[in-house]
N, C-alpha and C positions, 0 to 999 in steps of 0.2 A: 504494500499500500506506500503510494505517494504522497507525500504532501508539500503542497506548491507554497513558495516562498510568501504567497501574502500570507498563507494560515500560519508557516513558522515564524513569523514575524511580530504576529497578531499574538504567538503563544509565549513570544521571548519576552516584550514588553508586560504582558498580564504577570506572566513571572516574577519581572524586573519591579512592579508595581506594588504586589504581593511580600517582596523580599522587602522593597523598601519601606513599603510600612511596617513589620515585623520589626523592623531595624530601629523606627524613631517610637512606633506606639509604645512598645513591648521595654524598652527601658527608659523612655519618661514614666512610664505606670510605677517601674520598679522602684526610679529613682523619685518619686513624686508622692508614691503610696498612694497614686490618686486613678478611679478609672477614668481616663481620660473621654469615653464616649461619654460615659456619665456625665461629667464635667460641662459637654458639650449640648448634650439633652436640658440640662438644664438652667445651661445660658439660653437657650431658645424660648424654652417653657417663658423664663425673667420677662425675656424680650417682648413676649406673646402681653405678659401680666401689664408690662409698664406700656404696652399699645392701648390696651384696656382702661388702664388709669387715666392716660392723657385722652381718650374718647371722651369717658366721664364727667371730665372739666365742665364743658358747658350745661350740664346738667347740673354737677352741686353748685357749677356759681345762681345756676338760675334756682335753685332750691334756697342755696342762703339770700339771697334778695327777694325770696318769700319770705323768709322767716324773719328777715329784720320790718319789712312791710308790716305782717303781723306784729309784731313788738311795735312798731309805733302807734299802730290800730290800736293795742291794748294800752297804750300810756293815753291816747284819747278817750276812753270807756273808760277808765280807773285814773281819772284825775285826783281823787282823792288819795291815791297812794302816795300822790308827788305833793303830799302840804300835808297840815297840820292836824286837818280835817278827824272827825270820828266815823266810822263809818262799819257794816258788813260784810263779808264776806261770805257765801251758800256755796260749798263744792257739792254738787250733788250725784255727782261719782264716788267721791270717796266717804259721803256722809259725812261732813265738816263743815261747822262754822266759825268765824275767826271776826272777832271785834277788834276791830284795828285801829290806830290813830296812827296815819302818816306809814311808814313802815313797821313802824310796832304792833305787833300783837300782843293784845290785853288780856284777850280769855281765848281758849280756847273752847271748843266743845263739840261730843259723839251726837250728831243728830238722824233724824228720821226721815227723809224724803220722797218725790212719788214714788210709785209702785212701777208706772207707766202699763200699767194695765187697763185695757179695755171692758165698758160694759155697753150691753146694746138691748135695749128693748121699745121693740116697736122700732118704730123710726125715728127713738132718740139714743142719743150717743154720747158713751162721757168717756175720755182719757184722763187716769191719773196719771198725770204727770206734775213735777214742781217746773212753774216758768221759769226760763229763764229770760237773762236781761238785768235791765235798772229797775228794780223800785224803791219804794220810798215809806219808812215808817210813817203811817197817817195818823194814825190816834192808838191809845193801848189802854187796855182794859185790866181788871182786878176779880179775879170770878169769875171767868166767864161764861156765859150759858152759850150751849153749841142746839145750835137748829138743825133739828136733822133734815139733810134734803133727802128727795125725792129715790137718790141713786141709793144711799143708807137700808132705804126697805129694801129695795127690790133686792141688794146684796143680802139680804136678812129671809128671802123671800115671803115678806109680809105685804097686805096691802097698806097703799099709800092712802095714809091719810088728808084731809084736806087741813088747808096750809096754815089754817091758825088752830090746830090742835094742839092740847097741849102733850099730846105724845110725841111732838118734834123735837119738844125741848129738854134738852140732858147736863145736868151741871154733873162737874167732875172729870168729864170725858178731855176737856182740854187745858187741865192743868188748874193752876191759882192765877195764870199771867199768858198776857197774848198782847205780840205784838200785831196791829193791824197794817197787812202790806197794800189792799186793796183788790178787788176785783176776785173775792172770797177766796183769798191766798193770805197767809198768818203765820208767825213763828208760833209757838203756843206748846205750852206742856202736856202733858201726856199722862193718862192713867196704865200706857201701857210701855215702860222703861225698861224692860226688857228686850224688847227690838229695837233698841235706839244703837246708831251704825247701821241699818238694814235701809233697801229702798221699800216701805210698807206702805204710806201715808197715801192720801186721795188727790192732793197735790201742797198739801201744807209742810212748812218745818216743825219736826218736835223738837224739844229738847226736852231733857231729863229737869228736874224740880228745882235742885242748885243754883243751875245753869241760866237759865229761863227767869228765875228771882233775880239775877247778878244785870243779865239784861234787862228785864223792866226798868230797874235801880240805874244803871248804869247809859242808856241807850233815850234821849230825846225823843221826840216825832221832829217827822223834817231827815230824820239819817237814810243817809242813802246805802241801800244793800245790795248786792252785787253779787245775780246767781249765777251760776255756770255749772 
């Protein structure tokens, strides 16, 4: 069997490359204690990661700009935080209330806020959520009486009485003190203190007896309440 000149030259070149690679690769690996091939693969992976980071820079820059705008917006919505005014903050996610003056926390309380449940009866529908936004303490009440709304009777499976029925008026349910925020929403005491820290109310903010007494004594009407 005869081998052509071209084939012979190809075999010779391939053999030279193999010998050259072995002469270069093996001594390097032995002297450096490093797998050169593995190192090359690592460098390639690193280059790809760097390229990916570079591509993500515009998106990250846009996100930083968005967050800065959000901070600016909060600054506008919570002006009391940057002054000496007294104000209340209600965190409906963590179920915490803070009485603050400027950036100083004067009182922190475990509370209960809206359950976000929905009740439907015929064409009527109630969503039991604590409304987010800015409100004001419009008045304060001592020993408040709860005027039981229609949904309370429906929840209990009871028939709805007429509006002026004595069945609607209940004492003790709202605790000893109440801060009225308007629109049927209030910060008040509760006869279910074991549920504080949970989202179980029909929209109001419940506080423990010691905390609601402190708020009643410390918070004047006209105080801003920031709910989020």
